[in-house]
N, C-alpha and C positions, 0 to 999 in steps of 0.2 A: 504493500500500500504506500502510495506517495505521502510525503509529509503534509501536503495540503489536504489530502484525504483524512489523515490522522487528525488534523486540526478540526475538520468539520464533523467527524464522527466519534472518535474514541480517545483522542489525545487528552491525557489528564496529567496535571502537575502534582508532584509529591510536595505538599506545602511544608511538611516538616523538614524535608531535605533542603528546600529553599531557605527556610529560617535558619537552619543549622549552618549552611554554607556561608551565608552572608554575615551571620554573627561572627564566625571564625575569621572572616576577611575584613572585619570592620576596622581593625587597627591600621592596616596598610591600604585600605580602599582609596582614600582621598589622594594619596601619593601616586597610585597606580592607574586610576580610572580617568585617564586623559580624555578619551573619547566621550565618556559620560559627562565630564565637565564641559566639554565643547557643546554637546547637545543641550545640556542644561542652560548654558549661556545663550544659545540660539533661541530656546523656548522663552526665556526671560525677555529677550529682545522683541519677540513677537507680541508681547503685551502692549507695545506701543500702537498696535493696530486696533486696539479695543479701548474705547474711552471709559474705562472702569475706575470707580472710586470705591473699592471694597472696604467694608467695615470689618469683615472676618474672612480669613483666607486659610484654606487647608492645603498643605503640601503632602500629597498622597504618595507614599513611598519616598520619604524624605532622605533616606540614607544617612549620611553623616552630617547633613544639615546645610549644605552649601546653598541650595535653592531657598530654603526657609529663611536663612540669614539674609540673602539678597532681597527677598520679598519684604522682610522686616525693615530693611534699610530703605527700600523704595516707597513703601506705604507705612510711614512711621506712625500714623494714627490708627492703623488697623491692627486687629488681633490676629496673630499668625499662630497656627497650630501645625505641628509636624506629626506624622504617623508613619510607622514602618513595621513590617512583619517581624524583622529581626531585632531582638532585644539588644544585641551587641551594637548594631547601628544606632539605636536610640540612645544607648549609653554614650557612645562616641559623640553624637550630635549634642547631647547635653553638656559634655565636657568642652566642646568647641565654642560654646556661646559666650559672647561678650556681656558683661553684667548690665550694660546700658541698652542692650538689644536682646533681652531674653524673651523666649517664647516657650510655651509648653510643648513637650515632645512625648508622645505616648506610643506604646507598643500595641499594635492592633492589625487586624486583617481587613483588606479592602473588600472582601466578600461579606463582611459584617461590621460596618463602620459603627463605632460606639458613640454616635452623636445624635442629638435630637434632629427632627425634621426641620428643614429650612434654617440651618445654623450658619451657612456660609454664603458669601457672595461670589467667591472665586475658589475653584478647586484646580490646583496646579499639580501635574503629575508627569515627571520626566523619567522615562525608561523604567517604568514599573509594570505596565500592563502586559508585557510579554511573559510575566510570571503568573498570569491569571489564565485559567482554562475555561472560565465562565464569564466571558465579556458582557453578555446581556445582564447578568447578575451584578457585576461590579458597576456597570453604568447605571443600573437601577438604584444601587446604593448611592451613587453620586447624585443622581437626580433627586433622591430623597433628602439629602442633606443640603442641597443648593436651594437658595431662595428663588422664587419665580423670576426669571430673567437673569439669573446668575450664570457665570461663565465657567465652563470646563475647558482647560487648555492642557494638552498632553502631547507627549512623544512616546513612540514605542518602536521596536525593531520590526521590520517587515520580512517577508519570506525569502528575499534574496540575501539576507544577512548570512555570512559565512557559507555562501553557496559552494565555494571551492573546497572547504573542509567537509561539507556534507557530501559532495560528489566523490571525494577521495575515500571517505568511509564507505560509501555505497559500492565502490569497487572492491572493497576488502571484506565486507560483512553485510549480512541482511538485517542486522539489528539497528535500531535507531541510536544515534550518538549525538545528534544536535536537536534541540527542542524545536517544535513547530511554532511558526510565527503567523499571526493573522495578517491577511492582506487588507487593502483599503475597502473593497466591497464588504468583507466580513465585519470590519470595524464600523462601516456606515450602517449596516443592518443592525448591529448590536446597539448603536447609539439611538437609532430610530425606535427600536423595540422598547428601549428603556424610557422613551418619552422625551429624549433630549432633541431640541429643535435646531434647525439651520446648521447642520453639520458641514464643516469645511475640512477637507483633507488634502495634503500634498506630501510628496515624498522626495527624498534626496539620497543619492548614492555617494558613499565615501569609500575610498580605496586606500588601503594601507599595504606596506611591504614589510616582510619579515625575513630575517636571515635563514630561518629554518622553521619547520612546523612546531618544534618544541617551544620556541619562543612565543608563538601565538598561543599555544595551549597553556603555557605557564602564565601568560598575561590573564587568560580567562580564569585560571585557578586562583590567581592572586586577588582578583576583585570579587571572587565568590560566584562567578557565572558558570557554574557546573551544570551538566546535563541533569535535569530533575524530572524527567518524565516518570510517571508512576510505573511504567512497564520497562524501564531501562534495565540493561544488563547489570546484575549485581556481582557476578563472578569476575575474577581477574581476566584481563585481556591476554590472549595468547600472543607470543612473539610473532608468529606468522601473519596474523591479521594486522597487528600493529605495523609490521614491516611492509605489508601490501599497501596499507593506507599511506605510509610515508613515501613509498615509491610513486604512488599515484599522484600525490600532491607535488612531489619533486618534479614531475613532468611539466608542471606549470611555471617553473622558474624562468624568470626573465633577468635582464641585466641588473635590475634593482632589488632582486630577491623574489620571494614567494608572495603572490597577491592574496589579499583578503578583502572581501566586499562587505560593507555594512549598509543596509537599507534602513533609513530613518523615516518613519512616517510621523508627520505632525498633524494634529487635529484640534479642532475647536467646535464647541456646540453650546447651546444655551438651554437652561432649565425651563421647561414649560410649566403648565399648571401642576398642582399636586398630583403625583402619579404613584399608585400603590406599588410597592416593591414586588417584583416577580410577575406582574401582569404585563403581557406584551401589548404594545400600542396597536391601535387599529391599522389595518393595511394588509396587503397580500403577504402571506408567509414567505420569508426569504427575500422580500423586496428590499433593495438598497435605495433609500430616499436621500441620495446625495446628488445635488445638481451637477451636471457635467461640467459647467464652468467653474465649479468649486474644487474639482479634482485637478491638481497641478502636478506634473511630473518634471522635476528639475533634472538637469543634466548631472552627470557624475562629477564628483569633486575629489581630488586626491588629498589624502592626509599626509602630513609631514613625517609620520612615524614610519 
């Protein structure tokens, strides 16, 4: 089954594995997650397109707190709250705060947000949604905590992310080694089903180069981005399969090293009227109500790494 098929039918995330992996990576995350910091900065820059004056902001999947701290600085009169699934990340975010720009940071799950209805004017979420296998449920939770007219602004990885590593593994093994990522139509459908209105999505491709596959895999381990599918292989990988993957990836080597693609999907939507959690909005099942003019495909951009 293709990874896209897995996303649509049976792909499930092991939430405990995600929590454990990111908690362990929390100490070195900020120093190693250069791409995540770049995407976070781009998402913050996109706020200028929206004339928002939020009184309360939720940073969903706040990690070590860079986004929440920037939001706190930009909207000095607003209440900012950070939430992350990994307790290690929450602890690190609390330690990094400046005493004059403090904000509450709690450990919680996007699938069950511990906040009252209509608590926030802005939900900001950078590179968290790829760790959720129930996007309609998460978006319904966001719709629940947003005030009517409130803004959701997010980024997530798209299905072309790590396509070279995925293809190399496919030549070596039939098991899944890379998590499945939702595409723009799937995200648009999930937003609409949750009752979030006027969704706008666009994508950007980043390209990095690595001296070897081990460097790429070590980077992923360092930031906690391990394969967390519920049906992932739990036994040790045999040398022959690993060698076949390395050989397949090595065939892609160019003058600057081995390529790695990162597809970043950016999205925005507004909260509609009060919408019961878990109830799909009216419309044809599977319909993606994203206007064509709102879906933008940016050209590839090369990363310096």
